[in-house]
C-alpha positions as a Markdown table, in Angstrom:
| # | Residue | x | y | z |
|---|---|---|---|---|
| 1 | Met | 68.3 | 18.4 | -26.3 |
| 2 | Lys | 66.8 | 20.4 | -29.2 |
| 3 | Leu | 63.9 | 17.9 | -29.4 |
| 4 | Lys | 63.0 | 18.4 | -25.8 |
| 5 | Val | 63.1 | 22.2 | -26.3 |
| 6 | His | 60.8 | 22.0 | -29.3 |
| 7 | Gln | 58.5 | 19.7 | -27.4 |
| 8 | Asn | 58.3 | 22.2 | -24.5 |
| 9 | Ile | 57.7 | 25.1 | -26.9 |
| 10 | Trp | 54.8 | 23.2 | -28.5 |
| 11 | Lys | 53.3 | 22.4 | -25.1 |
| 12 | Ile | 53.4 | 26.1 | -24.2 |
| 13 | Val | 51.9 | 27.1 | -27.5 |
| 14 | Leu | 49.1 | 24.6 | -27.3 |
| 15 | Phe | 48.3 | 25.5 | -23.7 |
| 16 | Ala | 48.3 | 29.2 | -24.5 |
| 17 | Gly | 46.1 | 28.6 | -27.5 |
| 18 | Ala | 43.6 | 26.6 | -25.4 |
| 19 | Val | 43.5 | 29.3 | -22.8 |
| 20 | Leu | 42.9 | 32.0 | -25.4 |
| 21 | Leu | 40.2 | 29.9 | -27.0 |
| 22 | Ile | 38.4 | 29.4 | -23.7 |
| 23 | Val | 38.6 | 33.2 | -22.9 |
| 24 | Phe | 37.4 | 34.5 | -26.2 |
| 25 | Arg | 34.8 | 31.7 | -26.7 |
| 26 | Phe | 33.8 | 31.3 | -23.1 |
| 27 | Asp | 30.0 | 31.0 | -23.8 |
| 28 | His | 30.7 | 28.2 | -26.3 |
| 29 | Phe | 33.0 | 26.5 | -23.8 |
| 30 | Ile | 30.4 | 26.6 | -21.1 |
| 31 | Ala | 27.7 | 25.3 | -23.6 |
| 32 | Ala | 30.0 | 22.4 | -24.5 |
| 33 | Ile | 30.7 | 21.5 | -20.9 |
| 34 | Arg | 26.9 | 21.6 | -20.2 |
| 35 | Ser | 26.3 | 19.3 | -23.2 |
| 36 | Val | 28.9 | 16.8 | -22.0 |
| 37 | Val | 27.6 | 16.8 | -18.5 |
| 38 | Ser | 24.0 | 16.4 | -19.7 |
| 39 | Ala | 25.0 | 13.5 | -21.9 |
| 40 | Ser | 27.0 | 12.0 | -19.1 |
| 41 | Ile | 24.2 | 12.0 | -16.5 |
| 42 | Pro | 23.1 | 8.4 | -17.2 |
| 43 | Ile | 26.7 | 7.3 | -16.8 |
| 44 | Leu | 27.1 | 9.2 | -13.5 |
| 45 | Ile | 23.8 | 7.8 | -12.2 |
| 46 | Gly | 25.0 | 4.3 | -13.3 |
| 47 | Leu | 28.3 | 4.8 | -11.3 |
| 48 | Ile | 26.4 | 5.9 | -8.2 |
| 49 | Leu | 24.0 | 3.0 | -8.5 |
| 50 | Ala | 26.9 | 0.6 | -9.1 |
| 51 | Phe | 28.6 | 1.8 | -5.9 |
| 52 | Ile | 25.4 | 1.3 | -3.9 |
| 53 | Leu | 24.5 | -2.1 | -5.4 |
| 54 | Asn | 28.1 | -3.3 | -4.9 |
| 55 | Ile | 27.7 | -2.7 | -1.1 |
| 56 | Leu | 24.7 | -5.0 | -1.2 |
| 57 | Met | 26.4 | -7.5 | -3.4 |
| 58 | Val | 29.3 | -7.9 | -1.0 |
| 59 | Lys | 26.8 | -8.6 | 1.8 |
| 60 | Phe | 24.8 | -11.1 | -0.2 |
| 61 | Glu | 28.0 | -12.9 | -1.4 |
| 62 | Lys | 28.9 | -13.5 | 2.2 |
| 63 | Ile | 25.4 | -15.2 | 2.7 |
| 64 | Tyr | 25.0 | -17.1 | -0.6 |
| 65 | Phe | 26.9 | -20.3 | 0.2 |
| 66 | Pro | 30.3 | -18.6 | 0.4 |
| 67 | Lys | 32.3 | -21.8 | 1.2 |
| 68 | Ser | 30.5 | -24.1 | -1.3 |
| 69 | Asp | 32.6 | -25.9 | -3.9 |
| 70 | Asn | 29.6 | -26.7 | -6.0 |
| 71 | Lys | 30.2 | -25.5 | -9.5 |
| 72 | Lys | 26.6 | -24.6 | -10.1 |
| 73 | Ile | 26.5 | -22.5 | -7.0 |
| 74 | Ile | 29.8 | -20.8 | -7.8 |
| 75 | Lys | 28.5 | -20.1 | -11.4 |
| 76 | Ser | 25.2 | -18.8 | -10.2 |
| 77 | Arg | 26.6 | -16.7 | -7.3 |
| 78 | Arg | 27.1 | -13.5 | -9.3 |
| 79 | Pro | 23.8 | -13.4 | -11.2 |
| 80 | Val | 21.8 | -14.3 | -8.0 |
| 81 | Val | 23.5 | -11.7 | -5.7 |
| 82 | Leu | 23.2 | -9.1 | -8.5 |
| 83 | Leu | 19.5 | -9.8 | -8.9 |
| 84 | Leu | 18.9 | -9.7 | -5.1 |
| 85 | Ser | 20.8 | -6.4 | -4.9 |
| 86 | Val | 18.8 | -4.8 | -7.8 |
| 87 | Leu | 15.5 | -6.0 | -6.3 |
| 88 | Thr | 16.4 | -4.8 | -2.7 |
| 89 | Val | 16.5 | -1.1 | -3.5 |
| 90 | Pro | 13.0 | -0.8 | -5.1 |
| 91 | Ile | 11.6 | -3.1 | -2.4 |
| 92 | Val | 13.0 | -0.8 | 0.3 |
| 93 | Phe | 11.6 | 2.3 | -1.4 |
| 94 | Tyr | 8.2 | 0.6 | -1.8 |
| 95 | Ile | 8.0 | -0.3 | 1.8 |
| 96 | Val | 9.1 | 3.1 | 3.0 |
| 97 | Gly | 6.8 | 4.8 | 0.5 |
| 98 | Gly | 3.9 | 2.6 | 1.6 |
| 99 | Leu | 4.4 | 3.7 | 5.2 |
| 100 | Val | 5.1 | 7.4 | 4.5 |
| 101 | Ile | 2.8 | 8.4 | 1.6 |
| 102 | Pro | -0.5 | 7.4 | 3.1 |
| 103 | Gln | 0.4 | 9.1 | 6.4 |
| 104 | Phe | 1.6 | 12.1 | 4.5 |
| 105 | Ile | -1.7 | 12.4 | 2.7 |
| 106 | Asp | -3.6 | 12.0 | 5.9 |
| 107 | Ser | -1.5 | 14.7 | 7.5 |
| 108 | Ile | -2.2 | 17.1 | 4.7 |
| 109 | Gln | -5.9 | 16.6 | 5.2 |
| 110 | Val | -5.6 | 17.1 | 8.9 |
| 111 | Val | -3.5 | 20.3 | 8.4 |
| 112 | Ile | -6.0 | 21.7 | 5.9 |
| 113 | Gly | -8.9 | 20.9 | 8.2 |
| 114 | Ala | -7.2 | 22.5 | 11.2 |
| 115 | Leu | -5.9 | 25.5 | 9.3 |
| 116 | Pro | -9.1 | 27.7 | 9.6 |
| 117 | Gln | -9.5 | 27.2 | 13.3 |
| 118 | Phe | -5.8 | 27.7 | 13.9 |
| 119 | Ala | -5.8 | 30.9 | 11.8 |
| 120 | Gln | -8.9 | 32.1 | 13.7 |
| 121 | Asn | -7.1 | 31.6 | 17.0 |
| 122 | Leu | -4.2 | 33.6 | 15.7 |
| 123 | Trp | -6.6 | 36.3 | 14.6 |
| 124 | Asp | -8.2 | 36.5 | 18.0 |
| 125 | Phe | -4.8 | 36.5 | 19.7 |
| 126 | Ala | -3.7 | 39.5 | 17.5 |
| 127 | Val | -6.9 | 41.4 | 18.1 |
| 128 | Lys | -6.7 | 41.0 | 21.9 |
| 129 | Arg | -3.3 | 42.6 | 21.8 |
| 130 | Gly | -4.4 | 45.6 | 19.8 |
| 131 | Leu | -3.0 | 44.4 | 16.5 |
| 132 | Asp | -4.9 | 44.9 | 13.2 |
| 133 | Pro | -4.2 | 42.0 | 10.8 |
| 134 | Thr | -6.2 | 43.8 | 8.0 |
| 135 | Glu | -3.3 | 46.2 | 7.7 |
| 136 | Val | -1.4 | 43.4 | 5.9 |
| 137 | Gly | -4.4 | 42.5 | 3.7 |
| 138 | Ile | -5.7 | 39.6 | 5.8 |
| 139 | Ser | -9.5 | 39.3 | 6.0 |
| 140 | Pro | -11.2 | 37.4 | 8.9 |
| 141 | Asp | -13.7 | 36.0 | 6.4 |
| 142 | Leu | -10.9 | 34.0 | 4.7 |
| 143 | Trp | -10.4 | 31.9 | 7.9 |
| 144 | Asn | -14.1 | 31.3 | 8.4 |
| 145 | Gln | -14.5 | 29.5 | 5.1 |
| 146 | Pro | -14.7 | 25.7 | 5.3 |
| 147 | Ser | -11.7 | 23.6 | 4.4 |
| 148 | Ser | -13.4 | 22.5 | 1.2 |
| 149 | Gln | -13.4 | 26.1 | -0.1 |
| 150 | Leu | -9.8 | 26.5 | 0.8 |
| 151 | Ile | -9.0 | 23.3 | -1.1 |
| 152 | Gln | -11.0 | 24.8 | -4.0 |
| 153 | Arg | -8.9 | 27.9 | -4.0 |
| 154 | Val | -5.7 | 25.9 | -4.0 |
| 155 | Met | -7.0 | 23.9 | -6.9 |
| 156 | Glu | -7.8 | 27.1 | -8.8 |
| 157 | Leu | -4.3 | 28.3 | -8.2 |
| 158 | Gly | -3.0 | 25.0 | -9.4 |
| 159 | Arg | -4.8 | 25.3 | -12.7 |
| 160 | Asn | -2.9 | 28.5 | -13.4 |
| 161 | Phe | 0.3 | 26.6 | -13.1 |
| 162 | Leu | -0.7 | 23.8 | -15.5 |
| 163 | Gly | 2.2 | 24.6 | -17.8 |
| 164 | Gly | 4.6 | 24.4 | -15.0 |
| 165 | Phe | 3.1 | 21.1 | -13.9 |
| 166 | Leu | 3.6 | 19.7 | -17.4 |
| 167 | Ser | 7.2 | 20.8 | -17.3 |
| 168 | Val | 7.6 | 19.0 | -14.0 |
| 169 | Ile | 6.1 | 15.8 | -15.5 |
| 170 | Thr | 8.5 | 16.1 | -18.5 |
| 171 | Ser | 11.5 | 16.5 | -16.1 |
| 172 | Val | 10.4 | 13.5 | -14.0 |
| 173 | Phe | 10.1 | 11.4 | -17.2 |
| 174 | Gly | 13.5 | 12.5 | -18.2 |
| 175 | Leu | 14.9 | 11.6 | -14.8 |
| 176 | Phe | 13.2 | 8.2 | -14.9 |
| 177 | Thr | 14.8 | 7.5 | -18.4 |
| 178 | Asn | 18.2 | 8.5 | -17.1 |
| 179 | Val | 17.9 | 6.3 | -14.0 |
| 180 | Leu | 16.8 | 3.4 | -16.2 |
| 181 | Met | 19.8 | 3.8 | -18.5 |
| 182 | Gly | 22.0 | 4.3 | -15.5 |
| 183 | Leu | 20.7 | 1.1 | -13.9 |
| 184 | Gly | 21.5 | -0.8 | -17.1 |
| 185 | Phe | 25.0 | 0.6 | -17.1 |
| 186 | Ala | 25.4 | -0.3 | -13.4 |
| 187 | Ile | 24.3 | -3.9 | -14.0 |
| 188 | Phe | 26.8 | -4.3 | -16.9 |
| 189 | Leu | 29.6 | -2.9 | -14.6 |
| 190 | Leu | 28.8 | -5.1 | -11.7 |
| 191 | Ala | 28.4 | -8.3 | -13.8 |
| 192 | Gly | 32.0 | -8.1 | -14.9 |
| 193 | Lys | 33.6 | -5.8 | -12.4 |
| 194 | Glu | 36.7 | -8.0 | -11.8 |
| 195 | Lys | 37.5 | -8.1 | -15.5 |
| 196 | Ile | 36.8 | -4.4 | -15.9 |
| 197 | Leu | 39.1 | -3.5 | -13.0 |
| 198 | Thr | 41.8 | -5.9 | -14.3 |
| 199 | Asn | 41.7 | -4.2 | -17.7 |
| 200 | Ile | 41.9 | -0.7 | -16.2 |
| 201 | Gly | 44.9 | -1.8 | -14.1 |
| 202 | Arg | 46.6 | -3.2 | -17.2 |
| 203 | Val | 46.1 | 0.1 | -19.1 |
| 204 | Met | 47.4 | 2.2 | -16.1 |
| 205 | Lys | 50.5 | 0.0 | -15.7 |
| 206 | Ala | 51.2 | 0.2 | -19.4 |
| 207 | Tyr | 51.1 | 4.0 | -19.6 |
| 208 | Leu | 51.8 | 5.3 | -16.0 |
| 209 | Pro | 54.8 | 4.9 | -13.7 |
| 210 | Ile | 54.3 | 2.1 | -11.2 |
| 211 | Glu | 54.4 | 4.5 | -8.2 |
| 212 | Thr | 51.6 | 6.5 | -9.8 |
| 213 | Val | 49.6 | 3.4 | -10.3 |
| 214 | Arg | 50.1 | 2.4 | -6.6 |
| 215 | Thr | 49.0 | 5.9 | -5.5 |
| 216 | Ile | 45.8 | 5.7 | -7.7 |
| 217 | Tyr | 45.0 | 2.2 | -6.2 |
| 218 | Arg | 45.6 | 3.5 | -2.6 |
| 219 | Asn | 43.6 | 6.7 | -3.0 |
| 220 | Ser | 40.7 | 4.8 | -4.8 |
| 221 | Ala | 40.6 | 2.3 | -1.9 |
| 222 | Val | 40.5 | 5.2 | 0.6 |
| 223 | Val | 37.6 | 6.9 | -1.3 |
| 224 | Asn | 35.7 | 3.6 | -1.6 |
| 225 | Asp | 36.0 | 2.7 | 2.0 |
| 226 | Thr | 35.1 | 6.2 | 3.2 |
| 227 | Phe | 32.0 | 6.5 | 1.1 |
| 228 | Arg | 30.9 | 2.9 | 2.0 |
| 229 | Asp | 31.4 | 3.3 | 5.7 |
| 230 | Phe | 29.8 | 6.8 | 5.8 |
| 231 | Phe | 26.6 | 5.8 | 4.0 |
| 232 | Ala | 26.3 | 2.4 | 5.8 |
| 233 | Gly | 26.7 | 4.2 | 9.1 |
| 234 | Gln | 24.4 | 7.1 | 8.2 |
| 235 | Phe | 21.6 | 4.7 | 7.1 |
| 236 | Thr | 22.0 | 2.6 | 10.2 |
| 237 | Val | 21.9 | 5.6 | 12.5 |
| 238 | Ala | 18.9 | 7.1 | 10.6 |
| 239 | Ala | 17.0 | 3.8 | 10.9 |
| 240 | Ile | 17.7 | 3.6 | 14.7 |
| 241 | Leu | 16.6 | 7.2 | 15.3 |
| 242 | Gly | 13.4 | 6.6 | 13.2 |
| 243 | Ile | 12.6 | 3.5 | 15.2 |
| 244 | Ile | 13.2 | 5.2 | 18.5 |
| 245 | Thr | 11.1 | 8.2 | 17.5 |
| 246 | Thr | 8.2 | 6.0 | 16.3 |
| 247 | Ile | 8.2 | 3.9 | 19.6 |
| 248 | Ala | 8.4 | 7.0 | 21.8 |
| 249 | Leu | 5.5 | 8.8 | 19.9 |
| 250 | Phe | 3.5 | 5.6 | 20.0 |
| 251 | Ile | 4.0 | 5.2 | 23.8 |
| 252 | Phe | 2.9 | 8.8 | 24.5 |
| 253 | Gln | -0.1 | 8.4 | 22.0 |
| 254 | Tyr | 1.0 | 11.1 | 19.6 |
| 255 | Pro | -0.8 | 11.4 | 16.2 |
| 256 | His | 0.9 | 10.6 | 12.8 |
| 257 | Val | 3.5 | 8.3 | 14.5 |
| 258 | Thr | 4.6 | 6.4 | 11.4 |
| 259 | Met | 4.9 | 9.4 | 9.2 |
| 260 | Ile | 6.9 | 11.5 | 11.7 |
| 261 | Gly | 9.2 | 8.6 | 12.5 |
| 262 | Ser | 9.8 | 8.0 | 8.8 |
| 263 | Val | 10.5 | 11.7 | 8.2 |
| 264 | Ile | 13.0 | 11.8 | 11.1 |
| 265 | Ala | 14.7 | 8.7 | 9.6 |
| 266 | Leu | 14.9 | 10.0 | 6.1 |
| 267 | Met | 16.1 | 13.5 | 7.1 |
| 268 | Asp | 18.7 | 12.1 | 9.5 |
| 269 | Ile | 20.6 | 10.7 | 6.5 |
| 270 | Ile | 21.7 | 14.3 | 5.8 |
| 271 | Pro | 24.4 | 15.3 | 8.3 |
| 272 | Ile | 24.0 | 18.2 | 10.7 |
| 273 | Ile | 21.0 | 19.9 | 9.1 |
| 274 | Gly | 18.9 | 16.8 | 8.4 |
| 275 | Pro | 17.8 | 16.1 | 11.9 |
| 276 | Phe | 16.7 | 19.7 | 12.4 |
| 277 | Ile | 14.7 | 19.7 | 9.1 |
| 278 | Gly | 13.0 | 16.5 | 10.2 |
| 279 | Gly | 12.3 | 17.8 | 13.6 |
| 280 | Ala | 10.9 | 21.1 | 12.2 |
| 281 | Ile | 8.5 | 19.2 | 9.9 |
| 282 | Gly | 7.3 | 16.9 | 12.7 |
| 283 | Ala | 6.8 | 19.9 | 15.1 |
| 284 | Leu | 4.9 | 21.9 | 12.5 |
| 285 | Ile | 2.4 | 19.0 | 11.9 |
| 286 | Leu | 1.9 | 18.5 | 15.6 |
| 287 | Phe | 1.7 | 22.2 | 16.3 |
| 288 | Leu | -1.4 | 22.6 | 14.1 |
| 289 | Glu | -3.2 | 20.0 | 16.2 |
| 290 | Asp | -1.7 | 20.5 | 19.7 |
| 291 | Pro | 0.9 | 23.2 | 20.3 |
| 292 | Met | 2.0 | 21.6 | 23.7 |
| 293 | Lys | 2.6 | 18.3 | 22.0 |
| 294 | Ala | 4.8 | 20.1 | 19.5 |
| 295 | Val | 6.8 | 21.7 | 22.3 |
| 296 | Trp | 7.4 | 18.3 | 24.0 |
| 297 | Phe | 8.3 | 16.8 | 20.7 |
| 298 | Val | 10.9 | 19.5 | 20.1 |
| 299 | Leu | 12.4 | 18.8 | 23.5 |
| 300 | Phe | 12.4 | 15.1 | 22.7 |
| 301 | Ile | 14.2 | 15.7 | 19.4 |
| 302 | Leu | 16.9 | 17.8 | 21.2 |
| 303 | Ile | 17.5 | 15.1 | 23.7 |
| 304 | Leu | 17.6 | 12.4 | 21.0 |
| 305 | Gln | 20.2 | 14.5 | 19.1 |
| 306 | Gln | 22.4 | 14.5 | 22.1 |
| 307 | Val | 22.1 | 10.8 | 22.5 |
| 308 | Glu | 22.9 | 10.3 | 18.8 |
| 309 | Ser | 25.9 | 12.6 | 18.8 |
| 310 | Asn | 27.5 | 11.2 | 22.0 |
| 311 | Ile | 26.5 | 7.5 | 22.0 |
| 312 | Ile | 24.9 | 6.2 | 18.8 |
| 313 | Tyr | 26.9 | 7.9 | 16.1 |
| 314 | Pro | 30.4 | 7.3 | 17.6 |
| 315 | Arg | 29.7 | 3.6 | 18.2 |
| 316 | Ile | 28.3 | 2.9 | 14.7 |
| 317 | Val | 30.2 | 5.2 | 12.4 |
| 318 | Gly | 33.2 | 5.5 | 14.7 |
| 319 | Gly | 36.4 | 6.8 | 13.1 |
| 320 | Ser | 35.4 | 5.8 | 9.6 |
| 321 | Ile | 35.0 | 9.5 | 8.7 |
| 322 | Gly | 38.1 | 10.8 | 10.5 |
| 323 | Leu | 36.9 | 14.4 | 10.5 |
| 324 | Gly | 36.4 | 16.8 | 13.4 |
| 325 | Gly | 33.0 | 18.4 | 14.1 |
| 326 | Ile | 34.1 | 21.8 | 12.7 |
| 327 | Trp | 35.2 | 20.1 | 9.4 |
| 328 | Val | 31.9 | 18.2 | 9.1 |
| 329 | Phe | 30.0 | 21.4 | 9.7 |
| 330 | Ala | 32.0 | 23.4 | 7.2 |
| 331 | Ala | 31.7 | 20.6 | 4.6 |
| 332 | Val | 27.9 | 20.5 | 5.0 |
| 333 | Ile | 27.6 | 24.3 | 4.7 |
| 334 | Leu | 29.7 | 24.4 | 1.5 |
| 335 | Gly | 28.0 | 21.4 | 0.0 |
| 336 | Thr | 24.5 | 22.8 | 0.6 |
| 337 | Gly | 25.4 | 26.2 | -0.8 |
| 338 | Ile | 26.9 | 24.7 | -4.0 |
| 339 | Phe | 24.7 | 21.6 | -4.8 |
| 340 | Gly | 21.8 | 21.8 | -2.3 |
| 341 | Ile | 20.6 | 18.7 | -0.5 |
| 342 | Leu | 22.7 | 16.4 | -2.7 |
| 343 | Gly | 25.8 | 18.5 | -1.8 |
| 344 | Ala | 25.0 | 18.3 | 1.9 |
| 345 | Leu | 24.8 | 14.5 | 1.6 |
| 346 | Leu | 28.0 | 14.0 | -0.4 |
| 347 | Ala | 30.2 | 16.8 | 1.0 |
| 348 | Val | 31.2 | 14.9 | 4.2 |
| 349 | Pro | 32.6 | 11.7 | 2.6 |
| 350 | Ile | 34.3 | 13.8 | -0.2 |
| 351 | Val | 36.0 | 16.1 | 2.4 |
| 352 | Ala | 36.8 | 13.0 | 4.6 |
| 353 | Ser | 38.4 | 11.2 | 1.6 |
| 354 | Val | 40.6 | 14.3 | 0.7 |
| 355 | Tyr | 41.5 | 14.7 | 4.3 |
| 356 | Lys | 42.7 | 11.0 | 4.6 |
| 357 | Ile | 44.7 | 11.2 | 1.4 |
| 358 | Leu | 46.4 | 14.5 | 2.4 |
| 359 | Lys | 47.1 | 13.1 | 5.9 |
| 360 | Tyr | 48.8 | 10.0 | 4.4 |
| 361 | Asp | 50.9 | 12.2 | 2.1 |
| 362 | Val | 51.9 | 14.6 | 4.8 |
| 363 | Glu | 52.9 | 11.7 | 7.1 |
| 364 | Lys | 54.8 | 10.1 | 4.3 |
| 365 | Ile | 56.7 | 13.3 | 3.6 |
| 366 | Glu | 57.4 | 13.9 | 7.3 |
| 367 | Glu | 58.7 | 10.3 | 7.6 |
| 368 | Glu | 61.0 | 10.7 | 4.6 |
| 369 | Arg | 62.4 | 14.0 | 6.0 |
| 370 | Arg | 63.0 | 12.3 | 9.4 |
| 371 | Glu | 64.8 | 9.5 | 7.7 |
| 372 | Lys | 66.9 | 11.9 | 5.6 |
| 373 | Ile | 67.8 | 13.9 | 8.8 |
| 374 | Glu | 68.8 | 10.8 | 10.6 |
| 375 | Glu | 71.0 | 9.6 | 7.7 |
| 376 | Glu | 72.7 | 13.0 | 7.6 |
| 377 | Met | 73.2 | 12.9 | 11.4 |
| 378 | Asp | 74.7 | 9.4 | 11.1 |
| 379 | Arg | 77.1 | 10.6 | 8.4 |
| 380 | Glu | 78.2 | 13.6 | 10.5 |
| 381 | Ile | 78.8 | 11.3 | 13.5 |
| 382 | Glu | 80.9 | 9.0 | 11.4 |
| 383 | Ile | 82.9 | 11.9 | 10.1 |
| 384 | Val | 83.5 | 13.2 | 13.7 |
| 385 | Glu | 84.5 | 9.7 | 14.9 |
| 386 | His | 87.0 | 9.3 | 12.1 |
């Protein structure tokens, strides 16, 4: 009894000491946390890549002679499917980049070329209605300059930000290094994932109660299934919308068909706000060339979003998320506010996972209470009968 009391006292003392240390050395504590997070970035990237590549591996394993008893095929299955999975991701990015980047460059050139005439039209529109744009420092001579001079001005401004550009290059190089290390970590994880999971299970069973281990396994399965189904569904829906948009714009002979379709597909991966961002980008590009085409494009996007929300999304994603519309909207808002675009992308599966876990626990507690009440009622009935 005294031993337990002493242990509890030591726990309280250690906890209080840790709290005081954090309070009085909060700046050092935050710096330490940032250092740990910064050092862990390659590992976090590796875990994310391992999750994505594992989805592809499972698909390829079902294709690569799954019923074969040949020892060579069985032995080569893991290296082959892992290699195919690793190669698939950059190939997809290369194909999408090959479609989008040239169109994007062409669109920038078109926008720059159309900007002087567009701005002049706005100037004339303002003057006809008695407005004076010079009050806000806008000179009509600026819009009469050829696009080459506008480009020259942009380049002059760019030279002033050379230091910032070099900083961006350094950041990109650092990101590339982290991704490369993360990819290596992911490959090692996936190459021996069964053995790694087995060892983790042995450690948990050795140090944790069996019920806790079961809870961890169950919750891990819920998180894995939710993230897998969410991203698989989002990418599928985004691809379908991109294809529909591209075909529709091609039929009605719109400009920049491939680029706008690709932008719609890429932005639609982000729930709720993504389609509106993609639609706004496409509408802006079209508006500079033909305002009426931009108006019809916006109407088309609004109709397409209704089709997605009521027909495409429920059939493909279905109940894999398990969240109502209000919860999805709230998750996206909070995720965007805290972590930006990445938060908007990850917030929905995270909240959906927590929701499913809490729902299971609540139903389990309610079931246990019902059983307990039924047992008490049965005992009371037995007492009355006797």
